[in-house]
C-alpha positions in Angstrom: 2.3 -12.9 23.9 3.2 -14.3 21.5 6.5 -16.2 23.6 3.4 -17.8 26.2 1.0 -18.7 23.6 3.9 -20.4 21.7 4.4 -22.3 25.1 0.5 -23.9 24.9 0.5 -24.5 21.7 -1.4 -22.1 20.3 0.4 -19.6 17.8 -0.7 -21.0 15.0 -3.8 -19.7 15.1 -2.7 -16.3 14.9 -1.8 -17.2 11.3 -4.0 -20.4 10.3 -7.2 -19.8 8.5 -10.5 -22.1 10.0 -10.2 -24.9 8.2 -13.5 -24.5 5.7 -15.9 -27.9 4.7 -17.1 -28.3 1.3 -21.4 -28.2 0.9 -22.8 -30.8 2.0 -19.7 -32.3 3.1 -20.7 -34.7 6.7 -17.6 -36.4 7.0 -16.9 -36.8 10.9 -13.1 -36.7 10.9 -14.2 -32.4 9.0 -15.9 -32.5 10.9 -13.9 -33.0 13.9 -11.4 -30.6 13.2 -13.4 -27.7 12.1 -14.8 -28.2 16.0 -11.5 -28.4 17.0 -10.1 -25.3 15.2 -12.9 -23.6 17.0 -12.2 -24.3 20.6 -8.5 -23.4 20.4 -9.2 -20.4 18.0 -11.4 -18.9 21.0 -8.9 -19.9 24.0 -5.9 -17.8 21.5 -8.2 -15.6 21.1 -9.5 -15.3 24.9 -5.8 -15.7 26.4 -5.3 -12.5 24.1 -7.6 -10.6 25.6 -7.4 -11.7 29.2 -3.9 -9.3 29.2 -6.0 -6.1 27.6 -6.4 -3.8 30.3 -10.2 -2.4 30.2 -9.8 0.2 27.4 -8.5 -2.0 25.4 -10.7 -5.1 25.9 -13.8 -2.9 24.3 -11.7 -1.7 21.2 -10.6 -5.2 20.1 -13.6 -7.6 21.6 -15.1 -7.2 17.9 -12.4 -9.6 16.9 -13.7 -13.0 16.0 -10.7 -14.4 14.9 -7.3 -14.8 16.7 -6.0 -14.1 13.4 -7.4 -10.8 12.7 -7.0 -9.5 17.0 -3.3 -10.5 15.9 -2.8 -9.3 12.8 -4.4 -5.5 14.0 -2.3 -5.2 17.0 0.8 -6.7 14.9 0.0 -3.4 12.9 -0.7 -0.6 14.8 2.4 -1.4 17.2 4.9 -1.8 14.2 4.1 0.8 13.4 4.6 2.7 16.4 7.7 1.0 16.8 8.7 2.3 13.7 8.2 5.7 14.9 10.3 5.4 17.8 13.0 3.9 16.1 13.2 6.4 13.3 13.6 9.4 16.6 16.4 7.5 18.2 18.4 6.9 14.5 17.8 10.6 13.9 19.1 11.2 17.6 22.2 9.2 16.8 23.0 10.9 13.4 22.8 13.8 15.2 24.6 13.2 18.3 27.6 15.3 19.0 30.2 15.4 21.6 30.2 19.4 23.9 33.5 20.5 25.0 31.7 22.3 28.0 30.1 19.3 29.0 31.7 16.0 31.0 32.9 13.5 28.7 31.7 10.4 30.3 28.9 11.8 30.9 28.6 11.9 26.8 29.2 8.3 26.7 27.3 7.1 29.6 24.3 9.1 27.3 25.7 7.8 23.6 25.5 4.6 25.0 21.9 4.3 26.6 20.9 5.7 22.6 23.2 3.1 20.9 20.7 0.5 23.5 17.7 2.0 22.3 18.1 1.9 19.4 
């Protein structure tokens, strides 16, 4: 998804906050910058939301900014990835060759484990 948003030149909206206007500021350039940010944030958020399955869409529809949505997804799925990596590293550390099995199958099993890490 990040690659797609980068090709659409929208990835910066995943990290930027909305520009703010001072009280009573009526500068046309500042107003147009805020409007442009809102428009591109809307596009970015909806590109992300459109990639969801229906069950996830209802969970994340409350986010109003692409940045908030992205940070929430990042926290959730990076934690899951860390847990999986810990499991794989544990398997790697506990891997032992056994004399009763064919060596090639054990080597292939070890290579698959290395590839997943």
